[in-house]
C-alpha positions as CSV (number, residue, x, y, z in Angstrom):
1,M,98.4,106.5,155.7
2,T,97.5,110.1,155.9
3,C,95.3,111.6,158.6
4,K,92.3,111.4,156.3
5,G,92.8,107.7,156.0
6,W,91.7,107.3,152.4
7,N,94.6,108.5,150.5
8,V,96.6,105.3,150.6
9,Y,95.9,101.8,149.6
10,R,95.3,99.5,152.6
11,P,96.4,96.1,151.2
12,E,95.8,94.3,154.5
13,I,92.0,95.0,154.1
14,N,91.9,95.7,150.3
15,I,90.7,99.3,150.6
16,K,91.8,101.4,147.7
17,P,92.7,105.1,147.8
18,W,89.7,107.4,147.8
19,E,89.8,108.5,144.1
20,P,89.5,105.1,142.5
21,L,87.2,103.9,145.3
22,S,84.8,106.8,144.9
23,K,84.5,106.0,141.2
24,E,83.7,102.3,142.0
25,L,81.2,103.4,144.7
26,E,79.5,105.7,142.2
27,E,79.2,102.8,139.7
28,G,77.9,100.5,142.5
29,N,75.2,103.1,143.4
30,K,74.0,103.1,139.8
31,R,73.2,99.3,139.9
32,S,69.9,99.8,141.8
33,N,67.5,102.6,142.6
34,W,67.2,103.6,146.3
35,V,63.7,102.3,146.7
36,E,64.7,98.9,145.3
37,R,67.5,98.4,147.8
38,E,67.2,96.4,151.0
39,P,65.6,98.7,153.6
40,F,68.2,98.2,156.3
41,A,71.1,100.1,157.8
42,Y,74.2,98.1,157.0
43,W,77.6,97.8,158.5
44,K,80.4,95.3,158.0
45,G,83.7,95.6,159.8
46,N,86.0,94.6,162.7
47,P,84.1,95.0,165.9
48,I,87.1,94.1,168.0
49,V,89.0,97.3,167.5
50,A,86.6,99.5,169.5
51,A,83.8,99.2,172.1
52,T,81.6,101.4,170.0
53,R,81.9,98.9,167.2
54,Q,81.0,96.1,169.6
55,D,77.9,98.0,170.5
56,L,76.9,98.0,166.8
57,L,76.4,94.2,167.1
58,K,73.6,94.7,169.6
59,C,71.6,96.3,166.8
60,N,71.4,93.1,164.8
61,V,68.2,91.1,164.5
62,S,67.3,89.0,167.5
63,D,64.3,86.9,168.5
64,N,62.9,89.9,170.3
65,Q,63.9,92.9,168.2
66,D,64.5,94.0,164.6
67,W,66.1,97.4,164.4
68,N,66.2,97.3,160.6
69,A,70.0,97.0,160.8
70,R,72.2,94.3,159.3
71,V,75.5,94.2,161.1
72,Y,78.3,91.8,160.2
73,A,81.7,91.1,161.8
74,Q,84.3,90.9,159.1
75,D,87.0,88.3,159.5
76,W,89.9,90.0,157.6
77,I,92.2,87.1,157.8
78,K,89.7,84.7,156.2
79,E,88.8,87.4,153.7
80,S,92.4,88.0,152.6
81,K,92.8,84.2,152.0
82,E,89.7,84.2,149.9
83,G,90.6,87.2,147.8
84,Y,88.4,89.8,149.4
85,K,85.3,88.5,147.6
86,Q,82.9,89.5,150.4
87,S,84.4,92.9,151.2
88,D,84.2,94.8,148.0
89,L,82.7,98.1,149.0
90,A,81.1,98.9,145.6
91,S,79.2,95.6,145.6
92,Q,77.6,96.5,149.0
93,C,75.5,99.3,147.6
94,I,72.4,97.2,147.9
95,H,71.2,98.6,151.2
96,R,69.7,101.9,152.1
């Protein structure tokens, strides 16, 4: 991996190099207009790797508060066994 982090394929989490990924994200963005997307901030990842990521989980909907954020902990082991069907970045372009 380079210092930018996006120039090499990350097979353990199925993230492609930036050039092909950026093209897929561009196509994913074309699938719906901004105003038609779910009006939530969205994050999916591994919250265990940093305290700041664990703090993100506090922004999720609770009985007392809705910060208009949808935050999901990604289980990469389960995801790799299931063929990365829930972690395709281009298919996540449904949120604002």
